[in-house]
C-alpha positions as CSV (number, residue, x, y, z in Angstrom):
1,M,126.3,44.3,129.9
2,S,125.9,45.0,126.3
3,V,122.4,45.3,124.7
4,G,123.1,42.0,122.8
5,A,124.0,40.2,126.0
6,V,120.8,41.4,127.7
7,S,118.7,40.3,124.8
8,Q,120.4,36.8,124.9
9,Q,119.6,36.5,128.6
10,I,116.0,37.5,128.1
11,R,115.6,34.9,125.3
12,K,117.0,32.2,127.6
13,A,114.5,33.3,130.3
14,E,111.6,33.1,127.8
15,E,112.6,29.7,126.6
16,A,112.8,28.4,130.1
17,L,109.4,29.8,131.0
18,Q,107.9,29.1,127.6
19,A,106.3,32.6,127.8
20,R,107.0,36.0,126.2
21,L,108.2,38.5,128.8
22,L,108.8,41.6,126.6
23,E,107.0,43.1,123.6
24,R,108.0,45.9,121.3
25,R,105.8,49.0,121.2
26,G,107.2,51.2,118.4
27,R,110.7,52.1,119.5
28,S,110.2,51.1,123.1
29,V,110.0,47.8,124.9
30,A,107.4,46.9,127.6
31,L,106.7,44.0,129.8
32,T,103.9,41.6,128.8
33,A,101.1,40.6,131.2
34,L,103.1,37.5,132.1
35,G,106.3,39.6,132.2
36,R,104.8,41.8,134.9
37,V,103.8,38.8,137.0
38,Y,107.3,37.3,136.6
39,Y,108.9,40.6,137.5
40,E,106.9,41.1,140.7
41,A,107.9,37.6,141.8
42,V,111.6,37.7,141.0
43,S,112.0,41.2,142.4
44,I,111.4,39.8,145.9
45,A,114.3,37.4,145.4
46,F,116.6,40.2,144.2
47,K,115.7,42.2,147.3
48,Q,116.6,39.2,149.4
49,L,120.0,39.1,147.6
50,R,120.6,42.7,148.4
51,D,119.6,42.2,152.0
52,A,122.0,39.2,152.2
53,E,124.8,41.5,150.9
54,N,124.0,44.0,153.7
55,V,124.2,41.2,156.3
56,V,127.6,40.2,155.0
57,A,128.8,43.8,155.0
58,R,127.6,44.3,158.6
59,A,129.2,41.1,159.6
60,R,132.6,42.3,158.2
61,S,132.4,45.4,160.5
62,A,131.1,43.6,163.6
63,A,132.8,46.2,165.9
64,T,131.1,49.1,164.2
65,L,127.8,50.3,165.7
66,T,125.7,53.0,164.0
67,I,123.3,55.2,165.9
68,S,120.7,57.2,164.0
69,C,118.9,60.0,165.9
70,L,117.1,63.3,165.5
71,P,119.7,66.0,164.6
72,S,119.2,68.1,167.7
73,L,119.6,65.0,169.9
74,A,122.8,64.2,168.1
75,S,124.4,67.6,168.6
76,K,123.0,68.5,172.1
77,W,122.6,65.2,173.9
78,I,124.3,62.0,172.5
79,A,127.5,63.5,171.0
80,P,128.8,65.3,174.1
81,Q,128.5,62.1,176.1
82,L,129.4,59.5,173.5
83,M,133.2,60.0,173.8
84,D,133.0,58.9,177.5
85,W,131.4,55.6,176.5
86,Q,133.9,55.2,173.7
87,T,136.8,55.7,176.1
88,G,135.6,52.8,178.2
89,H,135.1,50.5,175.3
90,A,138.4,50.2,173.5
91,G,138.0,48.6,170.0
92,A,134.5,49.8,169.4
93,T,133.7,52.1,166.6
94,V,130.5,54.2,166.7
95,R,128.9,56.1,163.9
96,L,126.5,58.9,164.9
97,V,124.1,60.0,162.2
98,G,121.7,62.9,162.6
99,A,118.6,62.3,160.5
100,E,114.9,63.3,160.6
101,Q,113.7,60.4,158.6
102,E,113.2,57.1,160.4
103,P,115.6,54.5,159.0
104,N,114.9,50.9,158.1
105,L,117.0,49.2,160.8
106,G,119.2,46.5,159.5
107,P,118.9,47.0,155.7
108,D,120.0,50.7,156.1
109,Q,123.0,49.5,158.2
110,V,121.6,51.3,161.2
111,D,121.8,49.5,164.6
112,F,120.0,51.9,166.9
113,R,117.5,54.7,166.4
114,I,116.7,57.4,169.0
115,S,113.5,59.3,168.1
116,Y,110.3,60.7,169.5
117,G,106.6,60.2,169.7
118,S,104.3,57.8,167.8
119,K,107.1,56.7,165.5
120,I,107.9,54.1,168.1
121,H,105.3,51.8,166.6
122,D,107.3,51.7,163.3
123,F,109.9,49.4,164.9
124,D,109.9,45.8,166.2
125,N,112.2,46.2,169.1
126,Y,112.0,49.3,171.2
127,T,111.7,50.9,174.7
128,E,110.6,54.3,175.9
129,L,113.4,56.4,177.3
130,F,111.9,59.5,179.1
131,T,109.5,62.4,178.7
132,D,111.4,65.6,178.5
133,C,110.4,69.0,180.0
134,V,111.1,72.6,178.8
135,V,112.1,75.6,180.9
136,P,112.5,79.2,179.9
137,A,116.2,80.0,179.5
138,C,118.3,82.8,178.1
139,A,121.9,84.1,178.1
140,P,123.0,85.9,181.3
141,A,123.7,89.1,179.5
142,L,120.1,89.4,178.4
143,L,119.0,89.9,182.0
144,A,121.8,92.3,182.9
145,D,119.9,95.4,181.9
146,H,116.4,94.0,182.2
147,P,116.0,91.8,185.3
148,V,112.7,89.8,185.7
149,G,110.7,89.9,188.9
150,V,107.9,87.4,188.1
151,P,107.7,84.6,185.6
152,S,105.3,86.5,183.4
153,D,107.9,89.2,182.8
154,I,109.7,86.7,180.5
155,L,106.8,87.1,178.0
156,D,107.9,90.7,177.4
157,F,111.3,89.6,175.9
158,P,112.0,88.4,172.4
159,L,110.8,84.8,172.3
160,L,112.3,81.9,170.3
161,G,109.8,79.3,169.3
162,I,110.3,75.7,168.1
163,E,108.1,74.1,165.5
164,W,109.0,70.6,164.5
165,A,108.1,68.8,161.3
166,R,104.6,67.5,160.8
167,D,105.8,63.9,161.7
168,H,106.3,64.9,165.3
169,Q,104.1,66.8,167.7
170,S,105.9,70.0,168.5
171,P,107.1,70.8,172.1
172,P,105.1,73.1,174.3
173,S,104.7,76.6,172.8
174,W,105.0,79.9,174.6
175,A,101.2,80.2,174.7
176,E,101.1,76.8,176.5
177,W,103.8,77.9,178.9
178,A,102.0,81.2,179.6
179,K,98.9,79.2,180.4
180,S,100.8,77.0,182.8
181,I,101.8,80.0,184.9
182,G,98.4,81.6,184.7
183,A,99.4,84.4,182.4
184,S,98.0,85.6,179.2
185,Y,100.2,85.2,176.1
186,R,101.0,88.4,174.3
187,R,103.4,88.9,171.4
188,T,104.7,92.3,172.4
189,S,108.2,91.6,171.0
190,G,107.3,89.1,168.3
191,E,108.5,85.5,168.0
192,V,111.0,83.7,165.8
193,A,110.4,80.0,165.2
194,F,113.1,77.3,164.5
195,S,112.6,73.8,163.1
196,L,115.6,72.5,165.1
197,S,115.6,72.7,168.9
198,S,119.4,72.9,168.9
199,A,119.3,76.0,166.6
200,A,116.8,77.7,169.0
201,I,119.0,76.9,172.0
202,D,122.1,78.3,170.2
203,A,120.2,81.5,169.4
204,A,119.4,81.9,173.0
205,I,123.0,81.4,174.0
206,N,123.9,84.2,171.6
207,G,121.5,86.5,173.4
208,K,118.7,86.6,170.9
209,G,115.9,85.9,173.3
210,F,114.3,83.4,175.6
211,V,113.9,79.8,174.5
212,L,111.8,77.0,176.0
213,A,114.8,74.8,176.3
214,Q,114.5,71.0,176.6
215,L,116.4,69.9,179.7
216,S,117.9,66.9,177.8
217,M,119.5,69.3,175.3
218,A,120.3,72.3,177.5
219,A,121.6,70.6,180.6
220,D,125.3,71.3,179.8
221,D,124.6,74.9,178.8
222,I,122.7,75.5,182.0
223,A,125.3,73.8,184.2
224,S,128.1,75.9,182.5
225,G,126.3,79.2,182.8
226,R,125.9,79.8,179.1
227,L,122.2,79.7,179.8
228,V,120.3,80.7,182.9
229,V,116.8,79.8,184.1
230,P,115.3,82.7,186.1
231,F,112.2,80.7,187.0
232,D,112.1,76.9,187.1
233,Q,108.6,76.6,185.6
234,R,108.6,73.4,183.6
235,V,106.1,72.0,181.1
236,K,106.3,68.4,179.9
237,L,106.5,67.4,176.2
238,P,103.4,65.6,174.9
239,D,105.3,62.4,174.0
240,A,108.3,60.4,175.1
241,Y,111.6,59.8,173.4
242,F,112.4,56.2,172.6
243,L,115.2,53.8,171.6
244,A,114.7,51.2,168.8
245,W,117.3,48.6,167.7
246,D,117.9,46.0,165.1
247,R,118.0,42.5,166.7
248,G,121.3,41.8,165.0
249,A,122.9,44.8,166.8
250,L,122.7,42.9,170.1
251,E,124.8,40.1,168.5
252,K,127.7,42.5,168.0
253,P,130.5,42.6,170.6
254,F,129.5,46.0,172.0
255,G,125.9,46.1,171.1
256,P,124.3,45.2,174.4
257,D,126.6,47.5,176.3
258,L,125.8,50.5,174.1
259,R,122.0,49.9,174.4
260,A,122.3,49.6,178.2
261,W,124.4,52.9,178.3
262,I,121.8,54.8,176.3
263,I,119.0,53.6,178.6
264,S,121.1,54.5,181.7
265,I,121.8,58.1,180.7
266,S,118.2,58.5,179.6
267,K,117.0,57.5,183.1
268,R,119.2,60.2,184.6
269,L,117.7,62.8,182.2
270,G,114.2,61.5,183.0
271,S,114.8,62.1,186.7
272,V,116.0,65.6,186.0
273,S,113.1,66.4,183.8
274,V,110.5,65.4,186.4
275,G,112.3,67.4,189.1
276,S,113.8,64.6,191.2
277,G,117.3,65.2,189.9
278,T,119.6,68.3,190.0
279,P,117.5,71.4,189.2
280,P,118.6,73.8,186.5
281,R,121.0,76.5,187.6
282,Q,119.1,79.7,188.2
283,H,120.1,83.3,187.7
284,S,120.6,85.4,190.8
């Protein structure tokens, strides 16, 4: 709109309200006291209009479901299995978004969120999935020239650490793992820390050192032999992963099925983490 058109609309609003909304201050224009009160009230209505537009946009794409999850979960857990679900649900379209920040379900056009820890209380509809465990893992070649006899020998190798953002309590450290096996932690070879679990696991696959790999993310790499676990000494994470959803997602054609599938594969991972499922492949 032109400046003149905006001025005309403001004059009409002031006439209808019988109050001045704007005042000139030198070359600038500012809201009056009544103008600020009016703005705060009408801005709520404009937000409702934007939300209504999002509702219509989501209704147009009723067969599209959007999953937001932590980046490492997206690449190491959900993505490898999602194609299997997609194959069995012809006509469904799924968007997978890796994001650290918690979305505003619904208005952000996100149907499901998979995240970790205390963030669960930021959502209205949610369920806990499982509490993961970490195990020491490395590439087979790393042990070829330097075999390990006891678990504490692992601490003499280059160690890959994981330090998450402040919003989430980090997974068990090497110091905590050493304590769990009754060993003293010593940095004889130093330690490199990664902010993404997936990056630390990939570094271990490339022979850079040992990583305390989360079973939910490293299961395929262990099963295929890209990673080996010389000693199945597990430590649980301090918090659980969770699934949250927008209530409107369950009104979409494939929404309930996708939620049930995520919960189902999580239960399998949970059983593996606590040791009642298939144990990790060990190096011989």
